[in-house]
Phi, psi and omega in degrees: 000316180299320179296322180295316180295319177299320178296321179295319178300313181297317181295316180296319179298318179296316180295321179296317178298314180296319179296319178297318179296320180293321179297319177296319182296330183262007179283175182299144177246131183232148171275170182298317179221156180283161170294150191207154173212142175209159187282314184206153174205152182215150174229156180118210179303320173255112182250129183225122174292159181310129181257142184058048187282119176247138178228153182290339179254004180233236183268131177194135358283165175237130179238132179239132183298324178191165172240135179218095177251106187305131177081002183226300186206144170227152179215171168268218183295137177241130179232122180235141179224153176204136173223195186293341183230003182201168176205152179205153179222134179226130182235136177255140171053062178276138177223124185240136175268115179269323178192186179294340183241003185222148179209169177226142179217150177208136178293319179219136175233126181214152175213161177202158174214158184217141172258120180272112183289341179280321183254354181058042179231158177245148177217159182209166179205167175210163178209155178231151173228134179057042185258140177196160169244152185231132177234123181051039175083000181257115183275148173230122184290149175249142184301140180288321182229073185288151174293157179307135175061043174281122183258132178236127180262137170251098192313125176073000186236308186200160169245129182244128175249122178263141180052048179293127180232120183238125180246130178209123177053042177082002179253129178252125175249125179245120173251119180301318176222130175234124185241134172237121179279131182287146179077012177207179178260009186286129174230158177210133173241143178233136177066073183254132175232135183230126179231147181248146179277056178191152177290139182246347182289140181284068182246135180296150178298324173250091186306136176082359185257349186300316183293310178301320181291322178298317179294320178298320179296318177299321179296318179294319178297320179296319178299317179296318179296320180296316180298319179296320180299311182293326178296316180294319179297323179297319181293321179295319180298315181296318182295326179292000000 
């Protein structure tokens, strides 16, 4: 009888362990950070947290009537979206102050990125419409569809990166426009989209199976506990 109970304990323990591992395998899978999009952000003397911030695990889409950061940037409507496999940002009528004699303007600023579930890769793009910078009243057009990380210099005033794409640890950040003012620490990004090379939605690997498996695991644990109880009781009885 004792050998049978010991065998039952071992079997129940093995089943409980296997059930627990299966439950873990079918639990939610998360990426390090959610996909995200926002209209503008700045660091330096003028510091601005991401505006119109949309995330795949939070609020999306997000629409802002305008952005108005005195001395730096104003815009019209900003629309940002993010889901489990993509993100995008669109800004209307952006106007940036580069210095007392220089500025940047664009009718439309947009960026987007996508996570391809078939290839497990991320890609991104950006575009501008009616974009130019002006120095002492003289405008210089900016490319509508610039290649990734196209750098444009405004001599003595700023460095502008169009379609800036930064990849780190499987995360792709696309800034339609990234500006660094020379001679200071001031930076500004417009039209930012961020995508991760991993699924971020809290969905079980086996959809619809988490609850049944969780209940099954509890049942297996209960079986192991019961077997252990009777085994212990048997030993106490024999010792008595």
